[in-house]
C-alpha positions in Angstrom: -52.6 76.9 93.0 -56.6 76.0 92.3 -55.8 72.3 93.9 -52.7 71.5 91.9 -48.9 71.7 92.9 -46.9 74.2 92.1 -43.6 72.9 90.6 -40.3 75.2 91.5 -38.3 75.9 88.6 -35.1 76.7 90.7 -33.1 77.9 87.4 -36.0 80.9 87.3 -36.4 81.6 90.4 -33.9 84.0 93.1 -34.3 85.3 96.7 -36.9 87.7 95.7 -39.0 85.7 93.4 -40.3 82.3 92.9 -40.9 80.9 89.2 -43.3 77.5 89.4 -44.9 75.4 86.8 -48.7 74.4 87.2 -50.5 71.7 85.1 -53.2 73.2 82.8 -56.2 74.5 84.2 -59.4 75.4 82.4 -60.6 78.7 83.9 -62.4 81.6 82.2 -58.9 83.6 82.4 -57.0 80.7 81.4 -59.1 79.8 78.2 -59.6 83.6 77.2 -55.6 84.2 77.4 -53.9 81.1 76.8 -56.5 79.0 75.2 -56.3 76.4 77.7 -58.8 73.7 77.1 -58.7 69.9 77.6 -61.0 67.5 76.4 -62.7 65.2 78.6 -66.3 63.7 80.3 -67.8 66.7 82.2 -69.2 64.3 84.7 -68.1 64.9 88.1 -66.6 68.0 87.4 -69.8 70.3 88.0 -73.6 70.3 89.6 -76.2 69.2 87.4 -79.6 70.9 87.6 -82.8 71.1 86.1 -86.5 70.4 85.6 -86.1 66.7 85.8 -85.3 64.5 88.9 -81.7 63.9 90.5 -82.2 60.1 89.1 -83.2 61.4 85.6 -80.6 64.0 85.3 -78.1 61.5 86.4 -79.0 59.8 83.1 -77.3 62.4 81.0 -73.7 61.1 81.8 -74.2 57.6 82.4 -72.5 56.5 79.3 -75.4 54.6 78.2 -76.9 56.3 74.9 -80.3 53.8 74.9 -81.5 55.0 78.5 -83.6 57.8 78.2 -83.8 60.8 80.3 -87.4 61.8 80.8 -88.7 65.1 81.9 -92.4 65.6 82.6 -92.1 69.2 82.9 -94.8 70.5 80.3 -93.1 73.7 79.5 -89.9 75.1 79.3 -87.9 72.1 80.8 -84.1 72.5 80.7 -80.9 70.7 81.9 -77.6 72.5 82.7 -74.6 72.4 84.6 -72.8 74.7 87.2 -68.9 74.8 87.0 -67.2 75.8 90.1 -66.2 79.4 90.8 -64.4 80.9 87.9 -64.0 77.5 85.8 -65.8 76.7 82.6 -66.9 73.8 80.3 -66.2 73.9 76.6 -68.6 72.3 74.5 -66.8 69.8 72.5 -69.6 67.2 71.3 -73.3 66.9 71.9 -75.3 63.7 71.5 -78.8 64.6 71.9 -81.8 62.0 70.8 -85.7 62.9 70.6 -87.6 59.4 70.7 -90.9 58.9 69.2 -90.8 62.2 67.8 -93.8 61.9 65.2 -95.0 65.7 65.4 -91.7 68.0 64.8 -93.3 71.0 64.8 -93.6 72.2 68.5 -89.4 72.0 68.2 -88.9 73.7 65.2 -87.2 77.2 66.3 -87.6 76.4 70.1 -84.4 74.3 70.8 -81.7 76.3 72.3 -77.9 75.2 72.8 
């Protein structure tokens, strides 16, 4: 089930019905109905896309907070992650740094998270 083994519960199973247990899987359904959420690093769980190059997008999850991701897009730059179908990510923590920001005016009211 969803790539996980289903461990059969023989005591709860009979000839007409099999009951089994699987590890918690964070899907849209399980998160909404069972509050199944596990914390972890999102790298490797989805596909990153955005207006920056692939090498720049890779810096988002390189665990090196001092290596800047640079997006040369002049307007409407973005990055996002697409999880596999029916799966969701739960944002627990974000570290967002803007270096050399001398004029904050363009960002006021324009950053969307």
